[in-house]
Structure formats: C-alpha cells, structure tokens
C-alpha positions as CSV (number, residue, x, y, z in Angstrom):
1,M,0.0,0.0,0.0
2,G,2.9,2.3,0.7
3,H,4.3,1.9,-2.8
4,L,0.9,2.7,-4.3
5,N,0.5,5.8,-2.2
6,G,4.0,6.9,-3.2
7,L,3.2,6.3,-6.9
8,V,-0.1,8.2,-6.8
9,G,1.4,11.0,-4.8
10,G,4.3,11.3,-7.2
11,F,1.9,11.3,-10.1
12,V,-0.3,14.0,-8.6
13,L,2.8,16.1,-7.7
14,T,4.3,15.8,-11.2
15,T,1.0,16.6,-13.0
16,S,0.4,19.6,-10.8
17,V,3.9,20.9,-11.5
18,V,3.5,20.4,-15.2
19,Y,0.1,22.1,-15.2
20,L,1.3,25.1,-13.3
21,T,4.4,25.4,-15.5
22,T,2.3,25.3,-18.7
23,R,-0.2,27.9,-17.2
24,Q,2.7,30.2,-16.3
25,H,4.2,29.7,-19.8
26,Q,0.9,30.6,-21.4
27,Q,0.6,33.7,-19.3
28,H,4.2,34.8,-20.3
29,R,3.4,34.1,-24.0
30,K,0.2,36.2,-23.8
31,N,2.1,39.0,-22.1
32,S,5.0,38.9,-24.6
33,S,2.5,38.9,-27.5
34,L,0.7,41.9,-26.1
35,L,3.9,43.8,-25.5
36,L,5.2,43.0,-29.0
37,R,1.8,44.1,-30.5
38,E,1.9,47.4,-28.6
39,S,5.5,48.1,-29.6
40,D,4.6,47.3,-33.2
41,N,1.7,49.7,-33.2
42,A,3.8,52.4,-31.6
43,L,6.5,52.0,-34.3
44,K,3.9,52.0,-37.1
45,S,2.3,55.1,-35.7
46,I,5.6,56.9,-35.7
47,L,6.4,55.8,-39.3
48,Q,2.9,56.2,-40.7
49,P,0.5,59.0,-39.7
50,P,-2.8,57.7,-38.6
51,T,-5.5,57.5,-41.2
52,P,-8.4,59.9,-40.7
53,P,-11.5,58.3,-39.5
54,K,-14.2,57.5,-42.2
55,P,-17.1,59.9,-42.1
56,R,-20.2,58.3,-40.6
57,I,-23.0,57.6,-42.9
58,S,-26.4,57.9,-41.4
59,Y,-29.3,55.6,-42.4
60,M,-31.3,58.4,-43.8
61,E,-28.6,59.4,-46.3
62,T,-28.4,56.0,-47.8
63,R,-32.1,55.4,-48.0
64,P,-33.4,55.6,-51.6
65,T,-36.1,58.1,-52.4
66,I,-39.4,57.2,-54.1
67,T,-38.1,58.6,-57.4
68,E,-35.0,56.3,-57.2
69,T,-37.2,53.4,-56.5
70,M,-39.5,54.2,-59.5
71,K,-36.4,54.6,-61.7
72,D,-35.1,51.2,-60.6
73,S,-38.4,49.5,-61.4
74,W,-38.6,51.3,-64.8
75,N,-35.1,50.2,-65.6
76,A,-35.9,46.6,-64.6
77,E,-38.9,46.7,-66.8
78,I,-36.9,48.0,-69.8
79,E,-34.2,45.4,-69.2
80,S,-36.8,42.6,-69.3
81,I,-38.3,43.9,-72.5
82,V,-34.8,44.2,-74.1
83,K,-34.0,40.6,-73.0
84,W,-37.3,39.4,-74.4
85,L,-36.6,41.1,-77.8
86,Q,-33.1,39.7,-77.9
87,N,-34.3,36.2,-77.3
88,T,-37.2,36.3,-79.9
89,S,-36.7,36.1,-83.6
90,P,-38.5,38.5,-86.0
91,T,-40.1,35.5,-87.9
92,K,-41.7,34.2,-84.7
93,I,-43.1,37.7,-84.0
94,S,-44.5,38.1,-87.6
95,N,-45.9,34.6,-87.6
96,S,-47.7,35.2,-84.3
97,I,-49.1,38.5,-85.5
98,E,-50.3,36.8,-88.7
99,D,-52.0,34.0,-86.7
100,M,-53.7,36.6,-84.4
101,T,-54.9,38.6,-87.4
102,R,-56.1,35.4,-89.1
103,S,-58.0,34.3,-86.0
104,A,-59.6,37.8,-85.5
105,F,-60.8,37.9,-89.2
106,S,-62.2,34.4,-89.0
107,G,-64.0,35.4,-85.8
108,L,-65.5,38.4,-87.6
109,R,-66.5,36.2,-90.6
110,Q,-68.3,33.8,-88.3
111,L,-70.1,36.8,-86.6
112,G,-71.1,38.1,-90.0
113,Q,-72.3,34.7,-91.2
114,G,-74.3,34.2,-88.0
115,S,-76.1,37.5,-88.4
116,E,-76.9,36.8,-92.1
117,G,-78.4,33.5,-91.2
118,S,-80.6,34.8,-88.5
119,G,-82.0,37.6,-90.6
120,N,-83.7,35.3,-93.2
C-alpha cells in the first residue's frame, strides 16, 4: 500500500507541477505577445501617420427616395423587354401577328355569317 500511495502522490505532484508550469508559460506568452503588438503599433504610428476616420453615414442618407425606386423599377422593366426582344426572332413575331390577325378575321366572318343566317 505504501508503494501505491507513493506512486499516486508522485503522479499528482508531477502533473500539478506540469500544469502550473504550462499555465505560467501561457501567461508569459500572452504577455509577450501583447507587448510586441503594442510596440509594433507604436512603431507603425511613428512611421505612418494615422488614417483619418471615415465619415459616418447615417441611415437616412443611404435610404433611396421614391423617385429612385421608381427609376429602378422602370429600368428593370426596360431590361426585361430588351432581353425578351433579344431572345425572340422576327419571324416568330411576324408569324404570331399573322396568326392573331387570321383568327380575328375568322371570328369576324363567323359573326357576319351568323347575323346573315338569323336575318332570313
């Protein structure tokens, strides 16, 4: 039992020393990093003048007006029309116009024939 207590006691002592040593090393590392960063910033501020702060933009300045919104919707509408025109061929357009005209005239003929037949 004495050997086991000595072994466990030695293990606890050793791990405690290792833990405390690593914690101290981490603290020194953080401290050194902070000091190096501060000295680097101090040297940079001597060599380069500080940049002026950017002007603050308030929300109201960046908000689009109703006219800008209307312009954007108009432009989007024009873009969609131009894309449609670019994707369609003139022959398709002329064929569809001819078909609509043909169907309109055939509808008129049927109306005219219907009224002649009921008048007799």
